[in-house]
N, C-alpha and C positions, 0 to 999 in steps of 0.2 A: 792296284784293286779296281773293282767298278764300284762308279760311285753310287748309292744308295738311294738318296733322297736329294736332290737340291734344296739349299735350307734358304728358301725365299724370306723366311719369317724365323727369327731364332729368339730364343730368350739368353739370361747369362748360365755360363758354362763354366765347366770345375776344371780344373786339372789336378795331379797330385804332387809331389816332391819329398824328399829327404833334408830334413833338419843335418844330418852328417855327409851333406852332400860337399866335393871338396872348395874351401873357400868360406866352410862355414860351421855353426855346428856348437860353440865356443861362447858360454855366456857371460859377460862382464857384470858379475855381480854389482859391483857398485854401480853402475850406469844402469842397471837391469835391466839390459841390452842385449840383443841377438841378432847376428847377420848369416842370412844366408840367401844362395840363391834360388829365385821362387820361378823364372821362366827361365827357355831356351828356344832353339829353332830345332827340337829335335821333333819329327815326324809322328802324330797322334792320331791312333784309328777311333775316328769320334762315328754318333751315332751316321753321320749325313757321307761319310767320308775321311780320307786322311787329312788333316789340318796341319798347317804348319804357320806359325807366331813366329811373322818378321819382325827382328830385332834391329832392322835400319832404322838411322836417325828419323824419328817422327812418327815410325809405325806404331809405337805405345806413348798413348797420351799422359802426359805429365803436367797435369795442372792442380788449381786448388785442392779439386776431391783428392788427388793419390798426395798429397799433403798431409792429409790426414786420416789416411784409411783406419778401420777400424781391424784388431787383433781377434778373433773372435773363437769360440770352441765349437767343433763339429758341424761351422755355416750357422750356431744358432745364436740369431741377432739381440735375444735377451742375456746371452753369456757371453760378456765382454772379457777378455782377458788383459787388452791393452790396448797400445795405438801402433799405427806401422808411421814410424818418424820420417824414412825418406825409403824409395824407390828410386833406381839407376841403372844404367845399361852399360856393362860391365867389356871390357876390350875382350872378353872371349864370347861375345854376342847372347850375353844373356844378362836376366836381370837379377839383380839385387836388393833385397829389403832389408833396413833393419828397423828391430820392433824393439819399441819397449815395454817392458811388462809392468801393470797396475801395481800400486800399494795395498790393496785390500787383499782381504783373502783369496780371492778365486787368482788374483795377478801372481800372489806368492805362491801358492801351488801350481800353477804351470811352469813358472820359471823354474821352481825346484824341480818339476819333472820333467823338464828339458834338458836343464844341468845334468840328471843322473842317467841320462839319457833312456828315460822310460816313453815319454813322448819325443818320438822322432819321427813321426810322417806330419806332413802341412800337406794344405792344399789351398790354393787360390782362384777366387771367381771372378769372371771377367765379361765381357761383353763386345763382340766383333760390330763391327759398324760399315767395312768393306774385306771383301776377299778378291783377291785374283786368282781365279780360275784356269787353270794347266789343264787343256784338256787332252794334250798329250800325256801327260803324265799323272794326268787321275789326280789332281791335288788341288785343295784351297789353300792358299798363302794370306793370312789375313795382315790386309796392311795400313787396317786403321782398326786399333781393340784398345781396351781402357779397364786396367785392372778395378774391381768392385771393394775386394777385403780379401785378408788371409788366415785362413785359421791352421789351428792346430789340430788335428783330427787323430782318432782311434784309430780306422780305417780309412784307407783313401779310398777316394768316390772312383768309379767305376767312367769315365768320361763315354765309352760306349752306348750307354744308355739313355744320354741324355737327362745326367742328373740335373744340370738348372734349371729341367722345366719344374721343379719341386719346389722353387726356392719364392714361387710365388712373385718372380720377376714378371714383368708386363714385355710377352714377345713383339719386337720389333723390327720392320722390315730391314733387310741388309743389300747394302750394296753391291751386287758381285760383277767384277770385271774379267772379261772372256780375254787369255793369252793364247793364241793359235796360231804358228806358225811363224812369231817372232811379232806377231801384230796383238794388239791390245782392241779389242773392242768390246763398247760400252752398250748391252743389250739394252731395248727398250720397256725397263719394267713399265709398272702402272705409273708408278711417282714418276719416271724421267718423261713417258709420254706425255702427263699430266704438267709436268713443268716445261717441256716442249709448247703445247698446244697454249700456256700462258704466254710464254715468251714471243710465239708468232702473233698472240692476237695482239698483245701489247707494240708489237712492231709494226702491223697494220695502222693502229689505232695512231701510234707516233704520226704513222706518215700519211696519212688521213688528216692529223692535226698540222702536221707542218702545211702541207698542197693549202691545206683550208687558209692556212696564214699567209700565204706568198711565201714561205721560209725555205733554208736549204732540206733537201730530202735527208741528210744524213743527220739532222738536228735531234738531239733526244728531247721528249717532252714528258716530264716526271709529274706523275697525278699525286701534288701533295697532301688533300687531302685525305687519301687512301694511305701515304704511308704516316703520316699525322694518326691517322686509325689504328692500322697494325702496330705503331709505336706505342699507342695509349693502351692497346688490349695485351699486347707483352709484358707494361709495364706492372699491370692489373695483375696478371697472372703472376709477375715474380713478387708481387708484395703478398697476393692471398696466399703463396705457396709458403713463405717465409713467418709468413704470420699464422697459419695454421701448424707447419713444423714447431716454433718455438714457444706455441701455447699447448700443444702436445707432451713437450718435454720440459714444461715449466720455466722456460727459461725470464728470467725476470724482465718486466717490460720496459727496462730503461737498456737494457743490451737488444732487445728485439726490434725496438725503434729506432736504436744506432744502425743498426743493421736495414733497416729500409731507409731509412733518412739520407745513409752515405751511399748508398747503390750498392750495394753487395750481391754479387751473382748468387742465385742458389746455391751451386758450389761452394761458394766461398761462406754460406749460412751455414752450411751442412757439415762443412768444418768447425765453424766457430762453436755450433751446440755440440759437436764432440767431443771439441777440448773440455767444455764448461761440465759436462759429464765425465768425463774422466776427473775432473779437479775437485770435483764435489765428495765430499767424505763422508757418506751416508751413515747414518747410526748404528750397529750391531745393535740387533734386536732378538734375543732370546726366550723364545717365547714357550715355558714349558707345556704350560695347557690352560685350560679356562682359572686354576684356579677354584675359586668360590663362585663364581659365576656360572649359572645354568647354562645349557647348551642351548642357544636359542636359533631361531634360521631367521634370513634374513628378512623378511615379513613381518617376524615375531617384534624384532627391534628395531623397525619401522613403528611396531604401532602401540610400543610401552611410549608410555607418558609420566615424565614426573611430576606436573603439575596434577592430574587426577590422584595420585599417591599423595601427594601433600591435601590437597581437597580430603579424601576421606579421612586423614590420620586427621584433621580441622574437625570434621564432622561426626568422627568416629565413625562411618557407616563405608563401607566397601564395597555397597551395593552397584556403582558404577567404574570399580576400580578392580575388580574380580584378577584379570591377568595378573596386574602389579602386586597384588595379596599375593599369588601365588607363587611369583618370581620371588617375594621376598622371604614367602615360609620357605621355598628350596635352599635361598643362601642361609638362611638361619641354621637348619640343618645340618648343612655341611661346615657351618662352622662351628655349631654346638654351643650357639647364642643367641638370645631372645633379646628385643628392644621392643621401648615402648611408640620408635617413629618408625621405620620402614630400612630395608637394604637396599640399593641401590646397583647393577652389576655396572664394570665399568668397559666391555667389550660392545655395550651400546654405540649409535651416534652420539657425538657431544658439541657436533658444532655443525650442523648444518643448516642451510639456510633455504628458503622458499622463496620464489617470487610470483606475482601472481598479476601478471602485467602482459599476457597472449589473450589477443582478442578485445571485443569488445566485453565492458561488464556485461551487460544487458544480455547479452549472448553464451555468457558460462567463459567468458574470457577470465574472470577472477578465481574462476577456480581450476585452473592449469597451473600447476606448480612446477618448478624446474630445480632438481637439485644442483648446487654449486660445489658445495664442499660437504663430505661427510668424514667424520674419525672417530676411533674409540678413545677413552682418557689418555692413555699412553701418548697416542701418534696427535692431540690436541696439547696434552703437556709441553710435548716434547717442541711443539712450536713457539711457546711462552719463558719457558726455562732455557740458559743459553749454555747451561753446560749441558745439556741436550743437547743441542744445536752443535754443540763444537765435537760431539761424538762419543760421549759417554753411554757406555752399555747399558741397555735396561733389560731385565728380567720379573717378564710381565708374567702375570697368570700365577704366583707363587703358592707353593701350601704348604703351612707350619714354615719352621725355621730351616735355613740352608746353609750348609756348608760346601766353600769350595777351598778344594787344596791349593797349596802356591810353597811352592821349591824356593826353600830360602840358601840353601848351598848347594852348588855344585861339586860333580865327584871329578876326586883331583886324579892325577897321572904321575906315574915314577917312571926313575931308571933303574934300572939294576943291572948286577953283574953276572956273568953265564953262577947258577944256581941258587941265584938268590929269589928272594919273596918280596911279592909288591906288598905294598902295605895296606890296609884296609882303609876305605876313605869316601862312604857312601856319601849320596846325595841324602841332605836333609831336606826336610817337609813341614809346614804350617798348614793352618786353614783361615780364609777369611769368609765370618761369620755376617749374615744376615737375618737378623732376628726385629719381630715385629714391630714396630712403633706408629705411634698417630698422630697426624697433624689433623687441624681443625681449624675450620672458619664460620664465620656468622653471613649472613647474607640475607635480606628484607626481599620480599615477595609481595607487593599490593597487591589491593583486594580486585582493581581491574583485571592482571596478570593473572590471578586465581580463576576470574571467571573466560578468559581468553582460551582457545582450542586450538588457536592456526599454530601452525609449524616455525613459523618465525617467534612467536613468544615461548614453545616450548624450547628453543634451543637458545635462545638468550638466556633463559634464566640458566640452562645445564651449565652454559658457557661464562657465565659472572661466577658459577661457583669455582669452577675450573681456573680462574684468573687469579685466584687470593692463592689457593691452593698450591699453582703452578710457581708462584714466587718464592712462598715459604718454603718447598723441595728445592728450588733452587737456591735461596740461600743457606738453608742447612748444609747443601752438598759444598757450599765454599767457606761456610766458618763455621758450619754447627759444633757446638761444644763439647757432646759426647755425652754430658748431663742432665738432668731434668727431661727426661725422655726425648733429647735429640739425638740424632746421629752424631756423629765427629766428622767433621768438616774437612775439605784436604788441608787446611791453611793448622788446623789442629791434631792429623793423622801425625805420630811419631815415626823420625826417620824422614821425613819431609825435607830435603835441604834448603838452605836458608841463606839468603844475600842478607848484610847489614849495611844498612848505610852509614852509620855512625851515631855518636852520645845522645846526640836530639836531632836524627834523622839524616838526609842529605837529598839534596835534589837530582832529581831521577836524572841518568845518563845513559846514553847507551853502554857505557862499559857495565854499567847494573846489569843491562838486558842481557850483555854476554856473559855474564857472573851466574845470572838465570840456568842460560844454557849451559854452561858448563858444570854444575852441578850435578844438571840431568846426566850430561854427556860423560862424566868420570864415576858415573852408577854403572855404565853401561846401558843405561835406560833410556839411550835417547833413539828415537824412532823417524821417522818423514813424515806422520801425520802429530806433530806439535804445534801450540799455539800459546800465545800469550793472552792472559785475560784481565783486563783492570777498569777502570770507574771510567766519565768522560772527563774528567779534571785531568787525569793522568793522560790520555787519549791526545787531548786537545796540547796537554806540554809535549807528548812524544811527537807530534805534527809539526812542531816548531824547532826540532833539534837540526842542526847543520852540520856538513861536514867543516874540515878546515879551510876549505875551497868555498864556504858560502853554499855550496846546495845542499837543497832539507834529505835528511835521512829516510825520510816517511812515505812510503810508493800508496797511492789509491789502489784499490782494487773496485774492476767494474763491476756493479751493483751491492757493492760493500755497503754503503749509506743504506740500504736498508735492510740488509741482513742482520746485521749486528757486528759484522767484521769490517769494519771502514777499511782498513789497507794489512801495508804488514811492513818490518823492520825488521834489521837483521837476518830477513831471510824467511820470519813466521811471521804470519797472518795476526793480527791483533785483533782482539774479541771486545765488544764495550760495553759494558754493562753496571749497570751503579749500584749493583750485588753486592761486587765489589767494594769494602769500603773506603771511605775515602776523610773520617773523623776518629779516628787513630791518634793515639798520644805515646812519644817518642822523649822523654826526657823532658825538656820547655819545650817542647814541640806540640801544645796541648792541641788536638783535637782537629788537627790538620794533616795528619798522615794517611797515605794509601795505600792500598795493598797492590801489590802485580805479583799474580800467578803465573807459572810455566809451565809448561807438561802435557805429556802423553794421553788427553783424557777418554783415549778408548779405556784406560786404567780404572776408571772411576766408573762404578758399578751402581745403579738405583734399583731396587728391588719393587716390586709393585705387587701385592697380593690381591688385587683383582673385586674390589667393592666398596661404594661409597655406604656409610650409615649416614641416613638424613634426617634429624628429627627437628618437626615444626614445632612454633611455641607460638601460637595465637594470643597468649596473654602478654607480651611484652609490653609496657605501660605505656609507650609512646605509639605503638603500630596498633594497637589492640582500638585507640579511641579511630585511626584511620581504616579501622578493617582490615589491614594487612596483617602479614605472619612474619617471624621472624626465623630464619633455617639457622640450624647446626649442621654442619657437614665434616664427617671426617673419614678420612683416609691413611690405609696402611701402609707404611712406605721402610724403606730404609737403604743407607748411603754406604757404600764401602769404599775401599781405593787396595788394588790389589798388589800395587808394589809400591811404597813409597817413595823411592829412590826415583820413580817416574814424576814426579812433581818437585818444584823449589818454589820458594814464596821470599816476596820482599814485604815487610809492613809498614815502613818507615820513610818512604817516597814522599817527598816535597814535591811540589807543583806550583811554588810560588819563590 
């Protein structure tokens, strides 16, 4: 065909394929992998002409980037389905990929769709760096190209329309070698001309320098200051790009520093960041609606002031807090309740900080605010409660009591003889109920804080309320008694697996951890995103466990000390929290037993009803003399376990 347009610059391009091609299409459900061919030397009519992807050795780049390519849906960078574990060139001159589906909801969906033959189309994005143009055959053969990502797609892309241009990739100059009558000619592109001039210029300079020095004409003189400057500039670019990428994806500081200090390339850093994203088990959140919280705009949420409302209650004058009064009244109407204090919504920022250090104070620098962190009640709560960090399911914005259906028995199957009848055996169901329960805390506000109106003071007061409530909810989720207004925590849920150390307890061993895992697996409740949770004493004990060959059984996790999940043992992460009790009693072991909990933490459900009730008391005996105010804050939540068999508990572990 006639060449339409010579591609002097070209962005990322796409080609389509089918999962059912020879050599692929069968999902390995145990390994969660799928292998299929993704590229070939088949000529394709692209927007600029007929293109062939060479599959000669070295034509396809297979570096660090290709070791951790993403598996996307419809080329959407925000819709990650898994990771491309490997790409390879086959003997049939085709490229093969092995993809592994993620363990989250999207990965599970994609694996099922591919296995069922519903998602049968795929597409991969790639970039060409060098073409060999055959003038006689009128083709472009890519002799240097690199795959960027592989996607499962509903409708394959049409390569003839230049779809790569819509993916936001920057177009880059492509090098074209001309093949004509068996000869290869290198055209003088702008870059090659510039490089040639650079080479000639430096050759003349070298010769001139050699002549002036009286040296041999063939000697090479290296401009060391220039080389050092170029190296320093490249290093600055590497550091800046890795730093920006890690901060954008919230990579822990120690991992970011390690990538920079160990000299990781940008491609290696991209792979490490992608691996970290796949490992993160983000807690599923089901936001039903805003519950009792009013529908506030972003500006209105930023305008809301808890301190103004406190001052209004204390002074019995809402003149300067009309907005806060309106919000409280609206919440009260929705709840059908009155309060002597005020109702505060939980969908406003609770942990936002402001910095006032831009420019000189005298020229207005003190008035410039930089927002560093903002989150509503449930987001801030998650950062403080270990059970939420492990992946507990959050139902926020609830209104009224909630019943969640639960299947308790499966449908049976039967063999029948000719003319016989099947026996009825339907699945059985019950429900998990969440009922509004209230947790409260006291907090003191000093006179100076009441008089301040800066965002820092406001957010400090809000965060102080959240901290104690978060710990109270976390403790109830683990060991709530289910009486006295408390939710029922994991260790007290009927049907949870139990591992018993002994009459007087027993020293914690690897066998106990295996038994905890087995208790969950025997109930068919085991999934891949499970973890242990125990206290600092037990974690310290576990770190010292050794195999028969003297090797430690504990493995540290990168960044784990900061996240509260310092390592893993028996193949599962171990979270550390002193909310897991260490003062339990078993037989003669009085007040020294620890509890260890293992399970699928997404089966733990936290319901939140979307409002805080705050009551100031300006007449507290101590604070009254100081001009301060005592606050009582109450929050409505509940905790439930969807399936008790998803957890197992040991409550008599000894660590000495």
